[in-house]
C-alpha positions in Angstrom: 38.4 26.7 39.0 41.4 24.8 37.7 44.4 25.0 40.1 47.5 26.8 38.6 50.8 27.8 40.1 51.7 31.2 41.4 53.7 32.2 38.4 50.8 31.6 36.1 48.5 33.5 38.4 50.8 36.5 38.2 51.0 36.3 34.4 47.3 36.0 34.2 46.7 39.1 36.3 49.0 41.0 34.0 47.3 39.8 30.8 43.8 40.7 32.1 44.9 44.4 32.4 44.5 44.2 28.7 40.8 43.6 29.1 40.5 46.5 31.5 41.7 48.8 28.8 39.2 47.5 26.4 36.3 48.1 28.8 37.3 51.8 28.7 36.8 52.4 25.0 33.8 53.2 22.9 32.6 50.3 20.8 30.2 49.7 17.9 28.6 46.5 19.2 25.4 46.3 21.2 25.5 44.2 24.4 23.0 41.4 24.6 22.6 38.3 26.8 21.9 34.8 25.4 20.6 31.9 27.4 22.8 28.8 27.7 22.9 25.7 29.9 25.0 27.6 32.4 22.9 30.8 32.5 22.9 34.0 30.5 26.0 34.7 28.4 27.1 38.1 27.3 27.7 38.9 23.7 28.0 41.9 21.3 25.7 42.0 18.3 26.4 44.0 15.1 23.6 44.7 12.7 23.9 46.3 9.3 22.3 49.7 8.9 20.0 48.5 6.1 17.9 45.5 6.9 15.3 44.3 4.4 14.9 40.7 5.4 16.4 38.0 7.7 20.1 38.2 7.5 22.9 35.6 7.6 24.7 35.4 10.9 28.4 35.1 11.6 29.5 34.0 15.2 32.9 35.5 16.2 35.1 34.1 18.9 37.9 36.4 20.2 41.5 35.3 20.9 43.4 35.4 24.2 44.8 32.0 24.9 41.5 30.9 26.5 42.4 32.9 29.6 41.9 36.6 28.7 40.1 38.7 26.1 36.7 40.2 25.4 34.4 40.6 22.4 35.5 44.2 22.4 38.9 43.1 21.1 37.2 42.2 17.8 35.0 45.3 17.6 36.6 46.8 14.5 36.7 43.4 12.7 33.1 42.6 13.5 31.8 46.0 12.5 33.6 45.8 9.2 32.2 42.3 8.5 28.7 43.4 9.4 28.7 46.6 7.4 30.6 45.4 4.3 28.5 42.2 3.9 25.2 43.4 5.3 25.0 40.5 7.8 24.5 40.1 11.6 27.6 39.3 13.6 27.5 38.0 17.2 30.7 38.1 19.1 30.6 35.8 22.1 32.0 36.5 25.6 32.6 32.9 26.3 33.8 31.8 29.8 37.6 31.8 30.4 40.1 29.5 32.0 41.3 28.7 34.6 38.1 29.7 36.3 36.2 27.7 33.6 38.5 25.2 32.0 37.8 22.9 29.0 35.1 22.3 27.9 33.3 25.4 29.2 34.1 27.7 26.3 33.0 25.0 23.8 29.7 24.6 25.7 29.1 28.3 25.5 29.9 28.4 21.8 27.6 25.6 21.0 24.7 26.8 23.2 24.8 30.3 21.8 24.7 29.1 18.2 22.0 26.6 19.0 19.9 29.2 20.8 20.2 31.8 18.0 19.4 29.1 15.4 16.2 28.2 17.4 15.1 31.8 17.9 15.9 33.5 14.5 13.1 36.1 14.7 14.6 37.4 18.0 17.8 38.3 16.2 16.6 38.9 12.7 18.7 36.1 11.2 18.3 33.4 8.7 18.9 30.1 10.5 19.9 28.4 7.3 22.8 30.8 6.7 25.1 30.6 9.7 28.9 30.6 9.9 31.4 30.6 12.7 35.0 32.0 13.0 37.6 33.1 15.4 41.1 34.2 16.1 43.8 32.1 17.8 42.1 30.4 20.7 38.8 31.6 19.2 39.7 29.8 16.0 40.3 26.6 18.0 36.8 27.0 19.4 35.4 27.5 15.9 37.2 24.5 14.5 35.9 22.3 17.3 32.4 23.8 17.2 32.2 22.8 13.5 32.9 19.2 14.5 30.4 19.4 17.3 27.7 20.8 15.0 28.4 18.1 12.4 28.1 15.4 15.1 24.9 16.7 16.7 23.0 17.4 13.4 20.9 19.9 15.3 21.7 22.7 12.8 24.2 23.3 10.0 27.0 25.8 9.3 27.8 27.2 5.9 31.5 27.7 6.5 34.1 28.3 9.2 36.9 30.9 9.5 40.1 30.0 11.3 42.4 33.0 11.8 45.9 31.8 13.0 44.2 29.0 14.9 45.8 27.1 17.9 45.3 23.5 16.8 47.9 21.3 18.5 48.2 21.0 22.3 49.9 17.7 22.0 53.3 19.0 20.9 55.3 20.6 23.6 55.5 24.4 23.2 59.3 24.3 23.4 59.4 22.0 20.3 57.5 24.5 18.2 59.3 27.1 16.2 59.2 30.5 18.0 60.7 33.3 15.9 61.2 36.7 17.5 57.7 38.2 18.0 55.8 35.0 18.2 54.1 33.7 21.4 57.0 32.7 23.8 56.9 29.0 24.7 56.4 29.6 28.4 53.4 31.8 27.7 51.9 29.1 25.4 52.5 26.5 28.1 50.6 28.7 30.6 47.7 29.0 28.2 47.5 25.2 27.8 48.0 24.5 31.5 45.1 26.9 32.4 42.8 25.5 29.7 43.0 21.8 30.2 44.6 18.8 32.0 47.7 17.2 30.6 45.8 14.0 29.7 43.1 16.1 27.8 45.6 17.6 25.4 45.2 14.7 22.9 41.4 15.0 22.8 40.2 16.0 19.4 38.1 18.8 20.9 41.3 20.3 22.4 43.8 19.5 19.6 41.8 19.5 16.3 45.0 18.6 14.5 44.8 15.1 16.0 41.4 14.6 14.4 41.0 11.5 12.2 39.8 11.9 8.6 36.4 10.6 9.8 36.2 13.5 12.2 37.0 15.9 9.5 34.9 14.5 6.6 31.7 16.5 6.1 32.9 19.6 7.9 31.8 22.9 6.3 34.1 24.8 3.9 37.0 26.6 5.7 39.3 29.5 5.3 42.6 29.4 7.3 44.8 32.4 7.8 48.4 31.9 9.1 51.2 34.2 10.1 54.9 33.7 9.5 56.0 35.2 12.9 54.0 32.6 14.8 54.7 29.4 16.6 51.3 28.1 15.2 52.4 28.5 11.6 53.2 24.8 11.0 50.1 23.3 12.6 47.9 25.8 10.6 49.3 24.6 7.3 49.2 21.0 8.3 45.5 21.3 9.3 44.7 22.9 5.9 46.2 19.8 4.2 44.3 17.5 6.5 41.0 19.1 5.7 41.8 18.9 2.0 42.6 15.2 2.4 39.2 14.7 4.1 37.5 16.3 1.1 36.7 19.6 2.8 36.8 22.7 0.7 39.5 24.9 2.2 41.3 28.1 1.3 44.7 28.6 3.0 46.5 32.0 3.0 49.9 32.5 4.6 51.4 35.9 5.5 55.0 35.4 6.1 56.0 38.9 7.4 53.4 39.4 10.1 53.0 38.2 13.7 50.3 36.2 15.4 47.2 38.4 16.0 47.9 40.7 13.0 44.3 40.9 11.7 43.0 42.2 15.0 45.8 44.2 16.5 46.6 46.1 13.2 43.5 48.2 14.0 43.2 47.9 17.7 43.3 50.9 20.1 45.0 48.6 22.6 48.2 46.7 21.9 49.4 43.7 23.8 52.8 45.3 24.3 51.1 48.1 26.3 50.5 45.7 29.1 53.7 43.7 28.5 51.9 40.5 27.4 54.2 39.8 24.4 57.4 41.8 25.1 59.1 40.4 22.0 56.6 42.0 19.6 57.4 45.6 20.3 59.9 45.9 17.5 58.0 43.9 14.9 55.2 46.0 13.4 51.9 44.5 12.5 51.3 45.2 8.8 48.0 46.8 8.1 48.2 46.1 4.4 48.4 42.3 5.0 45.7 42.6 7.7 43.4 44.3 5.2 44.2 41.7 2.6 43.5 38.8 5.0 40.2 40.3 6.2 39.2 40.9 2.6 39.8 37.2 1.9 37.7 36.3 4.9 34.9 38.5 3.7 35.1 36.9 0.2 34.7 33.5 1.8 31.7 34.6 3.9 30.2 36.3 0.9 30.5 33.1 -1.2 28.8 30.8 1.4 26.4 33.2 3.2 25.1 35.6 0.5 
């Protein structure tokens, strides 16, 4: 476990009350366990009602600043993707910091994708039609996982989905724009301090924004969603431009009037404000119309590359 100060421990305990609430609700996903280098890892799997042959698979990684969150957070999102597109979705319960700091979550992500690829009949999937995606911290994992897969050559991804991704740990949180309703800089700093050491923040696998064009060339097509009420807005737009510069096919969509997390929390039975994680967001409504539009664009991208 990574050592953190007492203030961060108190904040962490408060945030994880959010997870307790999610464990009390009925979900659509089926719990499974997938072998990894560090033992069996929990995940939720979503299968379409009509299955005629091996289906494409989309791996989903939830948000939560690398320190809290569960696949249950993304239940509505994953169910919608599976049913609308007729594909298998696997939402991964990767290990969290500070108990399991960088690179634990990345190891989990890679191992799950590799195991499912190597055992397609077990999950009813087509190993040649795989994609990854995530939200916030989960989008960081997805961006890095795409680089790891490219480097290893063990399997291939058709595309990757980056939903308001955290991509820049090098820039001090206080120097990022933080409009009312965005993640407060002290909270962002806590996420970063729990996840990795100061000297690791410049690593490409921590801060994908620092990746060279060589790192980015050959990555699978991407869709990036960003929010206007979000301290990550600038890095998301910059990363989209960097991918384009590297010759990667990328779609970038910006929603100026919504806050970080809007695609998930627009339809969530549990809100972050209920457990006082983001006190500034209480008076700024998440707009379901924009969330539906963003999810529709994500589905269009998955449809284009997986079906």
